[in-house]
ROVO-279828 format. One line per field, with one value per atom (N, C-alpha, C): x, y, z; residue in one letter; residue number from 1. Coordinates in nm, 3 decimals. Layout:
REM residues N
X <- (X,...)
Y <- (Y,...)
Z <- (Z,...)
r <- (A,...)
k <- (NUM,...)
REM end
This chain:
REM residues 234
X <- (1.088,1.046,1.077,1.098,1.163,1.072,1.078,0.968,1.075,1.000,1.107,0.981,1.019,0.921,1.010,0.946,0.970,0.922,0.966,0.957,0.965,1.062,1.116,0.994,1.108,1.020,0.886,0.893,0.765,0.854,0.789,0.858,0.800,0.889,0.782,0.888,0.735,0.755,0.805,0.906,0.960,0.928,0.831,0.876,0.920,1.070,1.092,1.242,1.283,1.416,1.484,1.511,1.691,1.693,1.530,1.549,1.596,1.575,1.591,1.511,1.398,1.298,1.274,1.278,1.257,1.376,1.494,1.631,1.614,1.517,1.538,1.406,1.307,1.189,1.301,1.374,1.433,1.493,1.577,1.673,1.623,1.518,1.432,1.353,1.294,1.235,1.380,1.491,1.573,1.573,1.619,1.713,1.593,1.454,1.346,1.350,1.426,1.424,1.338,1.287,1.201,1.316,1.266,1.308,1.271,1.327,1.301,1.310,1.212,1.212,1.207,1.326,1.313,1.333,1.221,1.222,1.250,1.292,1.318,1.320,1.284,1.354,1.488,1.575,1.649,1.748,1.885,1.965,2.017,2.067,2.103,2.258,2.330,2.433,2.473,2.318,2.388,2.420,2.491,2.521,2.446,2.330,2.206,2.152,2.160,2.067,2.133,2.042,2.092,2.043,2.022,2.003,2.136,2.136,2.269,2.229,2.315,2.299,2.322,2.250,2.225,2.156,2.243,2.183,2.082,1.984,1.850,1.718,1.821,1.751,1.772,1.631,1.644,1.612,1.707,1.688,1.593,1.531,1.453,1.479,1.491,1.520,1.374,1.248,1.142,1.101,1.019,0.954,0.787,0.740,0.640,0.510,0.550,0.433,0.400,0.454,0.407,0.370,0.233,0.184,0.251,0.300,0.326,0.443,0.541,0.652,0.619,0.526,0.493,0.437,0.306,0.252,0.399,0.528,0.581,0.663,0.713,0.763,0.688,0.571,0.505,0.524,0.510,0.473,0.634,0.705,0.862,0.876,0.811,0.830,0.773,0.664,0.607,0.647,0.686,0.750,0.868,0.967,1.072,1.107,1.004,0.973,0.881,0.759,0.688,0.529,0.567,0.462,0.474,0.369,0.397,0.342,0.401,0.331,0.280,0.350,0.347,0.428,0.345,0.351,0.372,0.509,0.552,0.537,0.413,0.441,0.495,0.599,0.704,0.723,0.754,0.801,0.746,0.770,0.702,0.789,0.760,0.829,0.726,0.840,0.768,0.817,0.720,0.761,0.668,0.694,0.607,0.647,0.609,0.653,0.566,0.451,0.375,0.239,0.161,0.004,-0.025,-0.155,-0.247,-0.217,-0.213,-0.280,-0.112,0.014,0.102,0.214,0.123,0.173,0.155,0.285,0.303,0.236,0.101,0.036,0.138,0.256,0.329,0.393,0.411,0.410,0.345,0.191,0.018,0.090,0.084,0.118,0.239,0.335,0.440,0.431,0.340,0.347,0.229,0.117,0.050,0.074,0.158,0.244,0.291,0.442,0.502,0.455,0.360,0.284,0.195,0.098,-0.017,-0.060,-0.015,0.013,0.051,0.166,0.277,0.233,0.155,0.069,-0.049,-0.078,-0.235,-0.202,-0.110,-0.060,0.017,0.116,0.144,0.062,-0.075,-0.132,-0.248,-0.260,-0.332,-0.285,-0.168,-0.090,-0.084,-0.067,0.015,-0.139,-0.250,-0.401,-0.384,-0.396,-0.421,-0.349,-0.225,-0.090,-0.128,-0.166,-0.152,-0.301,-0.409,-0.523,-0.535,-0.439,-0.378,-0.325,-0.247,-0.132,-0.215,-0.370,-0.405,-0.287,-0.225,-0.099,-0.156,-0.070,-0.091,-0.009,-0.056,-0.031,-0.025,0.111,0.121,0.260,0.117,0.148,0.199,0.268,0.309,0.186,0.113,0.061,0.156,0.055,0.169,0.075,0.130,0.018,-0.023,0.085,0.017,-0.080,-0.108,-0.238,-0.358,-0.337,-0.535,-0.556,-0.503,-0.570,-0.442,-0.558,-0.478,-0.355,-0.312,-0.180,-0.150,-0.062,0.045,0.119,0.104,0.226,0.285,0.219,0.177,0.066,-0.042,-0.132,-0.147,-0.071,-0.084,-0.023,0.088,0.150,0.060,-0.013,-0.103,-0.242,-0.282,-0.405,-0.354,-0.197,-0.161,-0.181,-0.129,-0.100,-0.227,-0.359,-0.483,-0.507,-0.503,-0.516,-0.490,-0.372,-0.304,-0.399,-0.411,-0.542,-0.658,-0.690,-0.868,-0.817,-0.762,-0.710,-0.686,-0.610,-0.570,-0.712,-0.788,-0.948,-1.014,-1.001,-1.091,-1.026,-0.940,-0.862,-0.917,-0.891,-0.875,-1.064,-1.145,-1.312,-1.332,-1.222,-1.256,-1.208,-1.132,-1.062,-1.069,-1.220,-1.247,-1.193,-1.122,-1.094,-0.991,-0.925,-0.853,-0.701,-0.715,-0.602,-0.580,-0.502,-0.534,-0.405,-0.508,-0.442,-0.422,-0.279,-0.283,-0.178,-0.210,-0.077,-0.024,0.102,0.137,0.145,0.175,0.171,0.266,0.373,0.480,0.481,0.561,0.566,0.729,0.794,0.929,1.035,1.055,1.159,1.331,1.402,1.532,1.600,1.612,1.673,1.794,1.911,2.003,1.945,1.853,1.809,1.714,1.684,1.568,1.665,1.783,1.883,1.931,1.935,2.037,1.892,1.789,1.688,1.666,1.641,1.573,1.680,1.619,1.728,1.674,1.750,1.694,1.660,1.554,1.504,1.542,1.536,1.533,1.393,1.276,1.129,1.159,1.211,1.219,1.195,1.159,1.150,1.215,1.319,1.390,1.330,1.376,1.303,1.305,1.382,1.397,1.261,1.228,1.148,1.015,0.996,0.873,0.903,0.984,0.996,0.965,0.967,0.917,0.780,0.707,0.564,0.513,0.587,0.534,0.553,0.688,0.672,0.561,0.510,0.406,0.283,0.243,0.121,0.100,0.266,0.215,0.216,0.273,0.267,0.094,0.098,0.025,-0.014,0.050,0.016,-0.086,-0.091,-0.183,-0.303,-0.360,-0.397,-0.566,-0.586,-0.735,-0.747,-0.596,-0.596,-0.599,-0.688,-0.646,-0.789,-0.739,-0.799,-0.745,-0.646,-0.612,-0.485,-0.472,-0.372,-0.349,-0.169,-0.155,-0.027,-0.022,0.051,0.162,0.319,0.439,0.490,0.483,0.554,0.549,0.577,0.623,0.605,0.643,0.632,0.657,0.711,0.742,0.620)
Y <- (1.708,1.863,1.871,1.972,1.984,2.099,2.066,2.182,2.255,2.347,2.451,2.490,2.514,2.613,2.682,2.781,2.888,2.919,2.861,2.901,3.023,3.122,3.229,3.293,3.310,3.357,3.264,3.153,3.063,2.977,2.957,2.830,2.731,2.585,2.507,2.425,2.334,2.242,2.095,2.030,1.903,1.795,1.717,1.635,1.528,1.415,1.285,1.361,1.500,1.552,1.477,1.360,1.325,1.183,1.108,1.009,1.034,0.933,0.929,1.055,0.988,1.056,1.250,1.232,1.381,1.492,1.384,1.485,1.525,1.452,1.471,1.607,1.585,1.710,1.830,1.838,1.922,2.026,1.926,1.971,1.997,1.954,2.057,2.160,2.156,2.277,2.391,2.383,2.440,2.474,2.420,2.484,2.569,2.545,2.598,2.767,2.778,2.900,2.939,2.829,2.833,2.790,2.836,2.830,2.701,2.590,2.450,2.450,2.430,2.385,2.253,2.211,2.049,1.955,1.880,1.816,1.672,1.625,1.498,1.448,1.355,1.307,1.258,1.271,1.215,1.337,1.312,1.451,1.487,1.584,1.601,1.600,1.529,1.507,1.311,1.285,1.118,1.061,0.983,0.897,0.827,0.823,0.740,0.875,1.012,1.097,1.128,1.167,1.205,1.364,1.417,1.543,1.654,1.714,1.809,1.922,1.950,2.138,2.217,2.330,2.386,2.528,2.665,2.805,2.837,2.739,2.793,2.644,2.573,2.464,2.537,2.551,2.562,2.366,2.379,2.188,2.231,2.151,2.137,1.970,1.975,1.789,1.806,1.722,1.734,1.562,1.554,1.421,1.458,1.389,1.454,1.381,1.286,1.217,1.236,1.361,1.422,1.537,1.561,1.689,1.805,1.828,1.927,1.980,1.845,1.926,1.966,1.904,1.993,2.128,2.162,2.271,2.362,2.343,2.436,2.439,2.344,2.354,2.473,2.422,2.521,2.641,2.709,2.800,2.857,2.811,2.861,2.912,2.780,2.835,2.977,2.971,3.138,3.230,3.242,3.305,3.359,3.266,3.306,3.344,3.277,3.285,3.367,3.417,3.463,3.409,3.292,3.207,3.093,2.996,2.851,2.862,2.811,2.779,2.638,2.585,2.416,2.333,2.234,2.091,2.014,1.970,1.811,1.709,1.579,1.493,1.390,1.325,1.218,1.140,1.206,1.104,1.015,0.871,0.720,0.633,0.488,0.396,0.258,0.128,0.028,-0.091,-0.157,-0.271,-0.393,-0.505,-0.608,-0.747,-0.815,-0.973,-1.092,-1.053,-1.153,-1.119,-1.228,-1.264,-1.166,-1.101,-1.043,-1.097,-1.209,-1.298,-1.320,-1.289,-1.291,-1.148,-1.024,-0.896,-0.879,-0.843,-0.743,-0.609,-0.584,-0.495,-0.337,-0.356,-0.257,-0.218,-0.294,-0.235,-0.187,-0.252,-0.156,-0.024,-0.001,0.131,0.221,0.126,0.244,0.304,0.180,0.249,0.313,0.315,0.423,0.573,0.535,0.665,0.775,0.658,0.724,0.766,0.661,0.683,0.752,0.794,0.829,0.967,0.930,1.045,1.194,1.139,1.242,1.344,1.232,1.353,1.404,1.373,1.435,1.557,1.559,1.658,1.791,1.708,1.815,1.950,1.839,1.930,1.983,1.915,2.008,2.143,2.148,2.257,2.371,2.292,2.411,2.434,2.367,2.456,2.583,2.637,2.803,2.863,2.845,2.906,2.881,2.802,2.724,2.788,2.839,2.902,3.020,3.118,3.251,3.282,3.158,3.194,3.099,3.030,3.001,2.835,2.799,2.680,2.556,2.481,2.361,2.251,2.093,2.007,1.914,1.836,1.681,1.588,1.481,1.378,1.237,1.163,1.027,0.885,0.870,0.749,0.634,0.524,0.431,0.339,0.272,0.202,0.070,0.042,-0.102,-0.026,0.098,0.148,0.085,0.071,0.052,-0.089,-0.176,-0.297,-0.353,-0.491,-0.540,-0.642,-0.712,-0.756,-0.908,-0.934,-1.066,-0.994,-1.038,-0.977,-0.870,-0.736,-0.583,-0.535,-0.606,-0.527,-0.412,-0.407,-0.234,-0.129,-0.164,-0.067,-0.044,-0.099,-0.081,0.046,-0.038,0.037,0.191,0.197,0.317,0.401,0.374,0.408,0.491,0.385,0.423,0.517,0.529,0.647,0.774,0.767,0.931,0.929,0.845,0.888,0.932,0.879,0.909,1.061,1.073,1.214,1.286,1.280,1.371,1.451,1.354,1.375,1.420,1.439,1.490,1.632,1.699,1.810,1.909,1.783,1.867,1.938,1.811,1.858,2.010,1.997,2.076,2.215,2.236,2.344,2.367,2.355,2.374,2.522,2.579,2.726,2.756,2.706,2.757,2.711,2.570,2.477,2.334,2.312,2.225,2.083,1.979,1.864,1.754,1.699,1.570,1.519,1.364,1.276,1.215,1.160,1.063,0.939,0.839,0.684,0.649,0.641,0.528,0.376,0.330,0.181,0.180,0.071,0.090,0.197,0.240,0.345,0.311,0.364,0.362,0.433,0.325,0.394,0.270,0.327,0.278,0.134,0.152,0.066,-0.083,-0.017,-0.093,-0.207,-0.130,-0.220,-0.338,-0.296,-0.386,-0.469,-0.432,-0.590,-0.651,-0.608,-0.629,-0.627,-0.698,-0.717,-0.574,-0.460,-0.368,-0.372,-0.323,-0.290,-0.166,-0.151,-0.031,0.064,-0.006,0.044,0.114,0.112,0.176,0.347,0.395,0.569,0.583,0.715,0.781,0.886,0.894,0.978,1.114,1.167,1.283,1.319,1.200,1.172,1.217,1.144,1.183,1.313,1.369,1.536,1.627,1.581,1.687,1.669,1.560,1.559,1.645,1.609,1.709,1.859,1.854,2.020,2.058,1.982,2.013,2.019,1.936,2.002,2.048,2.144,2.268,2.409,2.363,2.478,2.492,2.667,2.695,2.612,2.542,2.434,2.339,2.292,2.206,2.286,2.408,2.460,2.445,2.320,2.265,2.144,2.080,1.974,1.975,1.875,1.876,1.763,1.712,1.532,1.464,1.476,1.340,1.274,1.170,1.021,1.001,1.115,1.016,0.951,0.843,0.696,0.819,0.754,0.758,0.689,0.535,0.438,0.355,0.484,0.488,0.313,0.263,0.132,0.001,0.037,-0.069,-0.156)
Z <- (-3.125,-3.049,-2.910,-2.883,-2.774,-2.695,-2.545,-2.481,-2.349,-2.351,-2.254,-2.127,-1.985,-1.932,-1.854,-1.788,-1.735,-1.587,-1.463,-1.341,-1.284,-1.317,-1.268,-1.161,-1.038,-0.937,-0.888,-0.928,-0.856,-0.743,-0.631,-0.537,-0.562,-0.507,-0.582,-0.468,-0.371,-0.237,-0.316,-0.278,-0.355,-0.212,-0.177,-0.066,-0.144,-0.033,-0.093,-0.213,-0.156,-0.245,-0.283,-0.168,-0.160,-0.250,-0.309,-0.385,-0.534,-0.590,-0.725,-0.834,-0.789,-0.864,-0.790,-0.681,-0.614,-0.610,-0.643,-0.701,-0.863,-0.897,-1.075,-1.076,-0.984,-1.025,-0.947,-0.832,-0.787,-0.900,-0.939,-1.068,-1.161,-1.236,-1.316,-1.294,-1.197,-1.154,-1.150,-1.044,-1.069,-1.221,-1.299,-1.395,-1.472,-1.448,-1.504,-1.472,-1.384,-1.326,-1.164,-1.108,-0.980,-0.878,-0.764,-0.632,-0.569,-0.568,-0.499,-0.336,-0.245,-0.131,-0.135,-0.083,-0.111,0.053,0.032,0.173,0.190,0.298,0.335,0.445,0.489,0.642,0.627,0.535,0.533,0.493,0.584,0.541,0.404,0.388,0.234,0.244,0.349,0.348,0.369,0.403,0.421,0.264,0.281,0.186,0.060,0.093,0.042,-0.058,-0.018,-0.081,-0.235,-0.285,-0.445,-0.467,-0.397,-0.405,-0.427,-0.505,-0.515,-0.491,-0.370,-0.330,-0.460,-0.432,-0.558,-0.483,-0.543,-0.503,-0.506,-0.557,-0.554,-0.489,-0.411,-0.313,-0.177,-0.148,0.016,0.036,0.145,0.223,0.319,0.346,0.486,0.556,0.616,0.684,0.757,0.724,0.850,0.819,0.889,0.910,0.814,0.707,0.648,0.707,0.786,0.817,0.993,1.002,1.152,1.093,1.160,1.137,1.138,1.297,1.325,1.239,1.215,1.143,1.022,0.949,0.804,0.843,0.903,0.931,0.979,1.061,1.089,0.962,0.860,0.717,0.631,0.645,0.487,0.563,0.704,0.776,0.728,0.783,0.727,0.589,0.494,0.337,0.330,0.399,0.335,0.387,0.499,0.631,0.508,0.479,0.359,0.248,0.190,0.016,0.014,0.062,0.069,-0.013,-0.071,-0.095,-0.196,-0.239,-0.295,-0.413,-0.506,-0.638,-0.695,-0.639,-0.704,-0.572,-0.540,-0.442,-0.528,-0.484,-0.579,-0.462,-0.431,-0.344,-0.381,-0.368,-0.423,-0.321,-0.194,-0.089,-0.106,-0.077,-0.086,-0.136,-0.116,-0.106,-0.132,-0.195,-0.175,-0.075,-0.010,0.025,-0.016,0.003,-0.080,-0.054,-0.111,-0.120,-0.039,0.027,0.120,0.079,0.044,0.085,0.218,0.163,0.301,0.435,0.433,0.564,0.637,0.561,0.629,0.642,0.603,0.592,0.735,0.819,0.914,0.924,1.028,1.035,1.044,1.096,1.125,0.925,0.864,0.680,0.674,0.703,0.689,0.722,0.846,0.879,0.790,0.777,0.746,0.610,0.526,0.395,0.349,0.452,0.466,0.494,0.607,0.663,0.561,0.462,0.378,0.267,0.193,0.066,0.057,0.167,0.175,0.239,0.382,0.531,0.500,0.408,0.355,0.266,0.187,0.047,0.112,0.215,0.262,0.348,0.405,0.538,0.450,0.345,0.237,0.200,0.130,0.061,0.114,0.273,0.383,0.379,0.436,0.482,0.345,0.265,0.128,0.081,0.055,0.018,0.041,0.124,0.140,0.093,0.085,0.046,-0.133,-0.185,-0.314,-0.368,-0.312,-0.318,-0.350,-0.257,-0.307,-0.443,-0.484,-0.606,-0.712,-0.715,-0.823,-0.869,-0.764,-0.765,-0.832,-0.791,-0.866,-0.731,-0.741,-0.692,-0.800,-0.794,-0.871,-0.782,-0.775,-0.706,-0.757,-0.686,-0.727,-0.708,-0.824,-0.787,-0.824,-0.912,-0.960,-1.045,-1.152,-1.256,-1.186,-1.062,-1.013,-0.925,-0.903,-0.824,-0.892,-0.993,-1.067,-1.060,-0.992,-0.945,-0.869,-0.844,-0.761,-0.767,-0.657,-0.750,-0.634,-0.634,-0.567,-0.521,-0.372,-0.240,-0.265,-0.314,-0.283,-0.291,-0.250,-0.207,-0.134,-0.003,0.060,-0.042,-0.063,-0.150,-0.282,-0.346,-0.449,-0.372,-0.278,-0.175,-0.179,-0.155,-0.084,-0.230,-0.309,-0.457,-0.542,-0.483,-0.538,-0.453,-0.318,-0.276,-0.298,-0.341,-0.388,-0.511,-0.586,-0.693,-0.689,-0.522,-0.538,-0.434,-0.364,-0.291,-0.439,-0.530,-0.621,-0.679,-0.725,-0.766,-0.669,-0.541,-0.436,-0.420,-0.412,-0.422,-0.563,-0.659,-0.794,-0.763,-0.740,-0.722,-0.629,-0.483,-0.405,-0.413,-0.565,-0.579,-0.680,-0.752,-0.905,-0.941,-1.054,-1.077,-1.027,-0.911,-0.796,-0.813,-0.772,-0.755,-0.850,-0.928,-0.991,-0.953,-0.940,-0.894,-0.963,-0.998,-1.097,-1.028,-1.093,-1.013,-1.160,-1.142,-1.203,-1.216,-1.260,-1.290,-1.304,-1.231,-1.324,-1.340,-1.376,-1.370,-1.318,-1.324,-1.279,-1.339,-1.276,-1.298,-1.317,-1.394,-1.428,-1.332,-1.189,-1.056,-1.053,-0.979,-0.928,-0.842,-0.775,-0.668,-0.803,-0.867,-0.919,-1.048,-1.082,-1.152,-1.061,-0.926,-0.870,-0.842,-0.804,-0.797,-0.897,-1.040,-1.118,-1.274,-1.359,-1.498,-1.573,-1.608,-1.653,-1.790,-1.830,-1.931,-2.035,-2.174,-2.213,-2.236,-2.205,-2.160,-2.063,-1.963,-1.853,-1.887,-1.788,-1.794,-1.704,-1.749,-1.625,-1.535,-1.439,-1.314,-1.398,-1.493,-1.563,-1.661,-1.720,-1.782,-1.708,-1.599,-1.558,-1.450,-1.432,-1.400,-1.474,-1.605,-1.708,-1.712,-1.748,-1.714,-1.627,-1.519,-1.333,-1.390,-1.441,-1.480,-1.568,-1.708,-1.791,-1.724,-1.616,-1.518,-1.437,-1.395,-1.353,-1.386,-1.535,-1.638,-1.689,-1.785,-1.813,-1.941,-1.986,-2.069,-2.078,-1.929,-1.840,-1.776,-1.845,-1.762,-1.756,-1.820,-1.832,-1.813,-1.717,-1.646,-1.548,-1.471,-1.301,-1.268,-1.194,-1.155,-1.227,-1.336,-1.369,-1.356,-1.378,-1.362,-1.475,-1.484,-1.592,-1.623,-1.709,-1.710,-1.743,-1.684,-1.725,-1.757,-1.768,-1.807,-1.958,-2.014,-2.166,-2.242,-2.237,-2.296,-2.259,-2.072,-1.982,-1.983)
r <- (M,M,M,N,N,N,A,A,A,S,S,S,F,F,F,D,D,D,F,F,F,T,T,T,D,D,D,D,D,D,V,V,V,A,A,A,V,V,V,V,V,V,T,T,T,G,G,G,A,A,A,C,C,C,G,G,G,A,A,A,L,L,L,G,G,G,S,S,S,A,A,A,V,V,V,A,A,A,A,A,A,E,E,E,F,F,F,V,V,V,A,A,A,A,A,A,G,G,G,A,A,A,T,T,T,V,V,V,V,V,V,A,A,A,C,C,C,D,D,D,I,I,I,M,M,M,S,S,S,I,I,I,D,D,D,D,D,D,D,D,D,D,D,D,A,A,A,Q,Q,Q,L,L,L,D,D,D,A,A,A,H,H,H,E,E,E,N,N,N,I,I,I,D,D,D,F,F,F,R,R,R,Q,Q,Q,A,A,A,D,D,D,F,F,F,T,T,T,D,D,D,P,P,P,D,D,D,A,A,A,V,V,V,Q,Q,Q,E,E,E,T,T,T,I,I,I,D,D,D,D,D,D,V,V,V,V,V,V,S,S,S,E,E,E,H,H,H,G,G,G,H,H,H,I,I,I,D,D,D,Y,Y,Y,L,L,L,L,L,L,N,N,N,I,I,I,A,A,A,G,G,G,T,T,T,W,W,W,R,R,R,G,G,G,G,G,G,D,D,D,P,P,P,I,I,I,E,E,E,N,N,N,T,T,T,D,D,D,T,T,T,D,D,D,Q,Q,Q,F,F,F,D,D,D,F,F,F,L,L,L,F,F,F,N,N,N,V,V,V,N,N,N,L,L,L,K,K,K,T,T,T,M,M,M,F,F,F,L,L,L,A,A,A,S,S,S,K,K,K,Y,Y,Y,A,A,A,L,L,L,P,P,P,H,H,H,L,L,L,Q,Q,Q,E,E,E,R,R,R,E,E,E,G,G,G,S,S,S,I,I,I,V,V,V,S,S,S,V,V,V,S,S,S,A,A,A,R,R,R,S,S,S,G,G,G,L,L,L,E,E,E,G,G,G,G,G,G,D,D,D,G,G,G,D,D,D,G,G,G,I,I,I,Y,Y,Y,R,R,R,S,S,S,T,T,T,K,K,K,A,A,A,G,G,G,V,V,V,R,R,R,I,I,I,L,L,L,T,T,T,E,E,E,T,T,T,I,I,I,A,A,A,E,E,E,E,E,E,N,N,N,L,L,L,G,G,G,T,T,T,V,V,V,R,R,R,A,A,A,N,N,N,C,C,C,V,V,V,M,M,M,P,P,P,S,S,S,V,V,V,L,L,L,D,D,D,T,T,T,P,P,P,M,M,M,N,N,N,R,R,R,E,E,E,M,M,M,M,M,M,T,T,T,P,P,P,K,K,K,D,D,D,A,A,A,W,W,W,V,V,V,T,T,T,P,P,P,T,T,T,E,E,E,V,V,V,A,A,A,R,R,R,V,V,V,M,M,M,Q,Q,Q,F,F,F,L,L,L,C,C,C,S,S,S,D,D,D,A,A,A,A,A,A,A,A,A,V,V,V,T,T,T,S,S,S,G,G,G,A,A,A,A,A,A,V,V,V,P,P,P,V,V,V,Y,Y,Y,G,G,G,E,E,E,A,A,A)
k <- (1,1,1,2,2,2,3,3,3,4,4,4,5,5,5,6,6,6,7,7,7,8,8,8,9,9,9,10,10,10,11,11,11,12,12,12,13,13,13,14,14,14,15,15,15,16,16,16,17,17,17,18,18,18,19,19,19,20,20,20,21,21,21,22,22,22,23,23,23,24,24,24,25,25,25,26,26,26,27,27,27,28,28,28,29,29,29,30,30,30,31,31,31,32,32,32,33,33,33,34,34,34,35,35,35,36,36,36,37,37,37,38,38,38,39,39,39,40,40,40,41,41,41,42,42,42,43,43,43,44,44,44,45,45,45,46,46,46,47,47,47,48,48,48,49,49,49,50,50,50,51,51,51,52,52,52,53,53,53,54,54,54,55,55,55,56,56,56,57,57,57,58,58,58,59,59,59,60,60,60,61,61,61,62,62,62,63,63,63,64,64,64,65,65,65,66,66,66,67,67,67,68,68,68,69,69,69,70,70,70,71,71,71,72,72,72,73,73,73,74,74,74,75,75,75,76,76,76,77,77,77,78,78,78,79,79,79,80,80,80,81,81,81,82,82,82,83,83,83,84,84,84,85,85,85,86,86,86,87,87,87,88,88,88,89,89,89,90,90,90,91,91,91,92,92,92,93,93,93,94,94,94,95,95,95,96,96,96,97,97,97,98,98,98,99,99,99,100,100,100,101,101,101,102,102,102,103,103,103,104,104,104,105,105,105,106,106,106,107,107,107,108,108,108,109,109,109,110,110,110,111,111,111,112,112,112,113,113,113,114,114,114,115,115,115,116,116,116,117,117,117,118,118,118,119,119,119,120,120,120,121,121,121,122,122,122,123,123,123,124,124,124,125,125,125,126,126,126,127,127,127,128,128,128,129,129,129,130,130,130,131,131,131,132,132,132,133,133,133,134,134,134,135,135,135,136,136,136,137,137,137,138,138,138,139,139,139,140,140,140,141,141,141,142,142,142,143,143,143,144,144,144,145,145,145,146,146,146,147,147,147,148,148,148,149,149,149,150,150,150,151,151,151,152,152,152,153,153,153,154,154,154,155,155,155,156,156,156,157,157,157,158,158,158,159,159,159,160,160,160,161,161,161,162,162,162,163,163,163,164,164,164,165,165,165,166,166,166,167,167,167,168,168,168,169,169,169,170,170,170,171,171,171,172,172,172,173,173,173,174,174,174,175,175,175,176,176,176,177,177,177,178,178,178,179,179,179,180,180,180,181,181,181,182,182,182,183,183,183,184,184,184,185,185,185,186,186,186,187,187,187,188,188,188,189,189,189,190,190,190,191,191,191,192,192,192,193,193,193,194,194,194,195,195,195,196,196,196,197,197,197,198,198,198,199,199,199,200,200,200,201,201,201,202,202,202,203,203,203,204,204,204,205,205,205,206,206,206,207,207,207,208,208,208,209,209,209,210,210,210,211,211,211,212,212,212,213,213,213,214,214,214,215,215,215,216,216,216,217,217,217,218,218,218,219,219,219,220,220,220,221,221,221,222,222,222,223,223,223,224,224,224,225,225,225,226,226,226,227,227,227,228,228,228,229,229,229,230,230,230,231,231,231,232,232,232,233,233,233,234,234,234)
REM end
């Protein structure tokens, strides 16, 4: 079965757009006709950036942990493109390896800033514009955010926070803005292949991007406040 999406004339804001998942989401939305405003603290010209330039990609380098930078970016997007239809909160990272008593407080601040504060700020400043368009927010939680674990409790806590904040936004915007999140397990990315033994069950960033497209589409019009597993058989 094949599924296709048409986001022609729509504007999608993607955070963390230079990473493996963010770049895949940007590419899939462009392929479906959307104008993508790709945002990242990293430059698109950085050696580690995985985002490809495209005429339908408007790249904005900005620190989404900085409220002023987020507000300015969102205001500029609306000024230039007229509206925002979708917000894809993908900015995030993983850190772990130590039990709580050995975890540095700087790591706590770093993970909550990158994984949860970026989602909060992007949603805060985009919501008034999404409400005008009856738009959609899709954020990235994680399978590991469903329970505690050994060595990466702070990361898990941030991803649990993404899920709860998603449910809150959905409840506060019933009938206006839909908010959902996806929960990956281990994604099939170059970095994960370097750190772990690759498995056939790993899900690719493009496969997750397609689910995020579905959640933005009319096909998911009755879905809001959901945490959608995207870990296949992993």
